[in-house]
Each structure stands twice: as C-alpha cells, then as structure tokens.
N, C-alpha and C positions, 0 to 999 in steps of 0.2 A: 503493499499500500504505498503510495507517494506520501508524502506529510510536507505541511506547510504548504499549500495550494492554495491561492487568493486569485477570484476570478472578478471580475466585475461585470453589471451592466449599467448603462451610464444616459439615461433615457433624458431629452431635452422637453421642458414642457411648456413647449410652443404648438401641440397639435395631441389629439388623441394616439393610444398605443395602435402601431401597425403589426397587421400580422408578421412582417417580415423581423421586426425587431422583436416582437411575442417570441418568437424562433430563436432567435439570437440568446434572449434571456434564459430561454430554455434549456439551451444546449450549456449555455455558462454553467447555470444551476445545477444539472445532472452532473456534471466534470467536477464542482465542488462537494456534490454528496457523493458521489462514487469513490473519491479519493480523502474525502472525510478532512476537506479543508474548507474555505470561507468564501460565501459567493455575498457580494458588497456591491450597494448599489451607490450610485453617484451621480446627483441632478444636477447636468449642466444648462444652468437657468441664466448665464452671463447673456444674453442676448433679452435685454431689458423691456424692449419695447412689444417682444409676441409671445413671449414666457406669461404665461397666467397659471392661477391658482387653481382654477378647475381643471386644469388639463395633467396638474400634477397629482392633483384626487382621484381624478379617473382612471392616470397610469398606474398609483399605486393599488387603485381597488381592483383593476382589472389584472395584475400580478398576482395578488391575495387571492382571488377568483380560479386562476389558469390553475394555483396550485403553488405558486411560487412563493417564498418563505425567503428571507433575507437575513442575514447575522452583523450585526451592528445598528448604528443608528444609519440614516442616510447622509451621505455627505454634499455639499450645497457648494458651487463655484462661488455664486455670487458673496460668499461669507469668504474667500479666500483671497480677494483680489491683491490686497498687499502681498499676500506671498509671492504669487507672480510677479509683480514689479519688482519686490527683491530680487530675484531671481533674473528675470531680464539685466539689471543692475549689476548685476554678478558678470554675466557676458558682455557689458559695457565697460566695464574695468577690465576684462583678459583682451578685450580687442577684438573680441569675435561679432561684436555687434556695432550699430551706430544709430546717432538720431535723425529722424526724418521728422522735422515740427515735434510736435508732441506725441508722435509714435517711435517704436523702438524696434528697429529689425537686424534681424540675423544675417551674416555673411557668409553665403554659400560657395565654400571653395568647389572651383571647378576641374572637371576631367578627373574625378574621383569615381568608383565605381564601388558601390555600396550592395552588398548581400544579403539577400535575405534568408533566413533557411525556416522556410513557413512549412511547419506540420501538416497540412493538406494539400499543397502545392509544390511544396521540394524548395529546390533552389531556386531564387530567383532575384535576378542582378537590375542596377538599378546605376545611370548614369547622372552625376549632378551638373552634366550639362546640360541635362535636361527640366533642372530645378531651377526656378528664380529665388531671389531674396526672402525671408521668409519673416512674417509681420511676429511679432512676439507680444507687441503690446499697443495696440489701436491709437489712433488719437484721440479718442474717446474715454483711454485712461484701464479699458477693458482688454483681455487677453485674448489673444487669438486660438483658436480650437486645437491644432496643433501643439503648441508651447503649455498650454493648463492642460491639457490629457497627460503629456507627458510628467511634470511634476505633481498631476495627482496620482498618479497611476506609481510614481515611486514612492510618495509617501503615502500609501496606503499598502503598499508593498505587493502590490498585482505583481502576481509570478507567469500569470498567461491570460494574453489579450485574445479571447474569442470574439469575431466580428465577423460582417459581410464582407465581400470582394470589393464594395463600392468603398471600403477605405482602405484598399490594397494600396492605390497612390500617394497616401497620408503616411505611412510606414516608414520608406527612406527619410520622410522629413523628420519624423519624430526622432529617427536612429542619429541625425544628426544631431539634436536637442541632448539626448541620451549621454550622446558621444561630449558632449561642449561640458553639459553639467556633472560628466563624471558619475551619472548612474548605472545602475546595473540594468540590463535591457533584458525584457522580461522575453518569453516566448510568443511569439508571433503563428494564430491558425485563423486561415478567412476563408470562409464558408462561400460556396457559390449561391448567388442570390434567387430569390424565390421570384418567379416567373408564372405570368399567367399560363392558361391549359395551351395555346397558342405558342408559347416562347416567348410573348413580346414580355415588358413588364410589366408585374402585376399593378392593376387599378380598379377602378369603379366596373370598368365591363366586364370584368371579370368575375365580378360579385361583390361583396363589401371588403373593405380593406382593413377597418379599427376593428379590434376586439369587440369594443364595447357594442359594434351592430349585430355581430354573433350572438352577443347576449342575450340584445333584444328579438333575437330572431328564434330564441329557444334552443339554442345548441347547449350541450351540457360541457361542462368547463375538463372534465375527466377525457370527453371526448375532443375538444380542440387541441386540447394538450397533445392526447394521444395521435395526431394527424398531424400535428407539426411535429412532430418529432419523428416523422416516417419521410418528412421532407428531405433527405438530406441523412438518413441515418437508419439502419434496419436492425430488429433485435436478433435477426437470422432466423432461419427456420421458415421462412415464408408467414411469422409472425406478423399479422396485423394490426393487435386488440395487445396492448400492454398498456400499464397505468405505469405513473410515474417512479413509484418507490421501486417498482421491479426494475421496471428501465435502468435507475440510477444503481444499479447492483451489477450489471453491465456495461454501462456507457463508458466510452474512453475517445477522447477528440479526433485519436490515430483512425478512429474506424467512421470519421463523417467521410462522405463522396467526395468527389473531386466534379462533379455534374449540377449544372443548376436543376432545382428541383422546382417540379410545375404544381402548381395550385389547382385541384379540381374539386369543385361543390358537390358535386356524386359522391364522390368515395368519400367526403368528409360525412355527407349526409346519413352515407353507408353504416359509416364507424360512429355515428353519435345514433344511427336505431338499435346499432348492437349494446351500445351503453343502456338505451330506455329499454330494450329485452329486457336485461338482468337487474336493472333500476328497481328497489323494492318502490310497489304501487302505491304506498301511502306517502311516501317522501315525494313521488312524481306530483302527487297529487296536491301536495302541501305547494309544490312548486309553481304548477298550473294556476292554482288561487292566488300567486304573488305575481304571475306574470299576466293573468286576465283579468280586469274588475268586472268582467260579465261574470266569470266564475266565482266571484269570492262571496256571494251570499248563498253560495250553494252547500246541500247539508252534505257533509266529509264522506260519509257513509255511500250514498249515492254517486257523489264522482269518483270514488275508488272504484266502484265497480263498472263503471263508463272507462276508465283507464284501463283496467285490468283486461276490458272487453275487446279494447282496441290498441293496446300494448305493442301486438308485435305490427302493428298498422301507419303508426305515425313516426316520423322521421326527426321530426323538430316538435319543441315544445307547442308554436307557432301553428302546425297542421292540425293540430292535434282538435284545436277550436274550429276549424275547417271542413273537419272529417264530421266531427259529432255534435254538428249546431242543433241539428234536430232534438236531442236528448236535455235539450236546455229552453227552446222555444220553440211554441209554435210558429213563428213566423222563419221559417227557412226556404230559401231559395231550390229551386228543382235544376238541376244542371241541364245543359242543351242536348246533350246527347240522354239524359236520362229521359225527358221530356219527351223525345223523339220515338223512346221506345216504349213508353207508357201509351202515347199516340195509336201506336201499331196495336197494343193488345188491345185497345180499347176499341178498335175497329171489329175484334171478334167476338160477334155476339156471345160464342160459348165458352170464351175464356172470361167475357165481361159479367158472366152467369155464374162461372164457377166461383169467382172473385166474391160476388155478394153472398154465393151461398159460404164461403168461408168466412165472411164477416159473418153471418148469422150464426153459424156453428161458434165461434169464438163469444159469442154474445150469449152462448148459453153454455159455456165451455164451464164446469164448474173447479176446474184445476187449471188456471191459467201459468202454467209454467210449461219451459221449451218443447217437450214431453207431450205434454198435450197440446200443445198450440201446433206442431207436427203433424201428429198424429188429426187433427181436425182438417189439416193443408191437405193431407193424402185422401181423406176422406173423399172430400169434398172436389179434388181431381179425379178420383177413381167413380163416381157420382157422373160427373159429367164428360167419362172419357175422353182427359186430355191429361197432358204429362204435368207433374205437382213443378216444373219450374214455370209453368204458365200462369201459375197462381205466386208464386214464389219471387218472381222477376219486378211483377207491377208494385206488390206489396211493398217490397222495399223501399221504391221509389215512392211511393205512395206514405210511408214515414219516416223519409229520410232525405228523398231530394234526392238521392244519388243510385245511382247503376251496383255500386262495389261497395262494399264495407263488411262490417263483421258478420258473424252466423246471422241470419234473420231472426229465428227461431229466440237465440240471446236477447238478440234485440229486442225484439217485443215484449218478452219476460221482463225486461228492464223497463220499457216506456210503462208496461203497465196495461190492463184493456181499456180504460176510459181512453187513452191519447189513440193508441191504437183503432178501437172502432172509430172514432171521429175522423180520423185521417184516413181510413178505409171509405169511411162512409162519403167523402167528398170527393172520392175518386168512381166509386160505383153509380153515384147520383148524377154523374157529369152526361147529358143526351151522346150517344152513339155517334162518332163522327163516318 
C-alpha cells in the first residue's frame, strides 16, 4: 500500500459542477481511498467577478450527493493572495521575473526541453520556444492560474495531480515554476476528456452537462457515479455495475485508459434502472415524494405498492410520474398510439360487447383481486368467442391511457373496483365508430 498519497480536486465556483469535473473528482477520490491517502478540496475563487457563493454551495452539495467526501477543510485561494505575492517577489529578487506595470512576469528561458513522464500518456516533451513569458501576478493584484496552482499544490503536499487532458498544456509552465521555486515536483496523470457520443466536445446537445441537472431528472447518485467511473476505467471481467467502496479497493491510476471516453445517455439510464431495481421500495417511494410535489400528499403505503409494481419499468425517478399518472389522478392523457389501438378495438362490436360484459362481471365480483379479475376477463372472452387480448388491451388503455405497462390485473387490483369501473364505463358507453 502506498503511503502519504495526497490528491486534490480544485473547482472554480464560477458555474455548476460539470460531468467532466465530477469524473475527475471521482478518480482523485478513488485513488486517495485506494491508497489510504488524502483527498483534498481547493476552491479556486480568485475570479472575483464570476465567483458566486451559490455555485460553491451547489458544487459541494453535488460532490456529497455523488458519494465523495474530503479530508480537512477546503482551502480557498482568495484567502491566500499575500502568499502568492510573496513567492512572486522571491522570483523577482532572483532575477527570474520582471515587472510590467503592476504585473509580475516570469521570464521563460528559450530552447529548453521539458520532459513529462505522464502516468497515463507516458513520456511527453515540450519546448520552451513554444511557451511565452508567464504572468505570475496580474495587474489587478491577483495571481495567474498556473502560478497559484503550483504554490497551493506544494503547500498542500499534493503528490499526484490527476486531471483532464485540457490541462496538459499547463503542465510544462507549472514545471518551470516548481523548478524556479525549488519545490518537489508531483506526479502527473492526464485523463482523456469525456466527449459526446459523436466524438465531439460534450455539450447541451448531448444531454445535460451539469450534475445538478441529473439530480433533477431523477438519477440516483450511485448510478451516476458508477457510470462516470466506466468512462476511462474498467473494474475488469466485463463488470458494469460497481459501487464506489468496492471500486476503491481495486482502482489504480495506471489502469486509466488512454482513449477518449464517450458519454451516452442510454447507457446511463440503463445503469440507473439497474440501481432502481435493487433499491428498497420504501426508499424509492421516499425519494419520489421529495422529487415530485404532486406525490407529496400520497399515502406512503399506496405509493410503495405502485413503485413495487413499476420498479422494473422506470429508468429515472422522473419517468415514474409519467408512467404512473393514472394511479394518482383521473385526469391522465391517452397516448396517441394507445388511442389508435383503442379506436380499432371499439370498431369491433364483438370486442366492445365483451368489454362491457367484463365490466359487468367486475361489478359483481366478490373478490376484486388480480386472480378474480383475470378469471372474469377470461370468462367474458370465452362467452364472446374472442381472445382475452381483445379485452386486456383496451382495458389497459382505458384505465391508464397507455398501451403498455405493468401487469394489467395487478394494476386493476391496486386501482380498486370503483376507479376501474368508472374508467371502463367511459369507454363502453362511447358510440361505436
């Protein structure tokens, strides 16, 4: 087991937590937990114009929601401005930097080769001829990004910097500062970026890009974390469902892939559905009450029964309300495809007569259970010499507005005799078209 590993995640509170950033945080957290090291948070809030408290609060909440905890209190760059200036002055005194008005600029020596032994990419070389002189302190008195990062990472004792490929161009600049300041250099691991399914940069057209949006859409945190882990890493043996604690036992940076990971919403929904299936029904019902105001007043016992009936059918919590609207209100829409099928059934006098007879049998039924309901359905079908499907399909549409759903007889038992009869009556009383 490696000792004294220290990694960090350094969000900027200028916007919500992006999926790509969440993935970076997850891999850093996994490595710290795998090695028994520390996972630290640094808030890069020196952009005073764009940094907002609401973004920081949301970022921290999203990290916790995903299952990511951190060691020690977060560090804030905005509280360390004097330290950055002190280090910049040291470089001035060494003759390695110069003033340009109120700004302090680091002088980059030319014709040098900077070598990076990246954990993921291997050896990479940069020539300082391609790097211009670097700003240390801007004219407004705030530090430049690369300079502040180096000082913070050194003082926080960061041993490994795990981040996206978009930071690879920053690495040679930062290494120059490590050298100039006499700091010990950390190890670097640059992950290929998370792209859209079509290979282009992940954007709104590929789906939501902020973690908070997936929370609102009804994804479970365990599922989203699980999916993000698979974008660049594999637990082996073709496994696709793995929790964070188990992943931490086997994760290593060197196992991260060197190819761009592609985000796909369908795969994420599938993983989410797998977590929904194995989640406790009572917990799902509680989450649904919190997520949907329209369900807040529902009896928990009834809601749990509906959840149990549809547990294998909804992929996100938001889908639940769409699929089950007929269980909570009489004002539910009829899907266009379902309406076409209903019209087709009602044109058949024989089928309509059988449906009416089914309704009559249900009114007299002493045992309004799924078994009793099914028996009545098959009896009505037999009396009218039609297949039970000719009753089952229009009944499903009549009571739910949908052509597909959970088991019909289970649905009817849960809805209760009164609602079922009322909804069937609306159909059988319609004039034949």
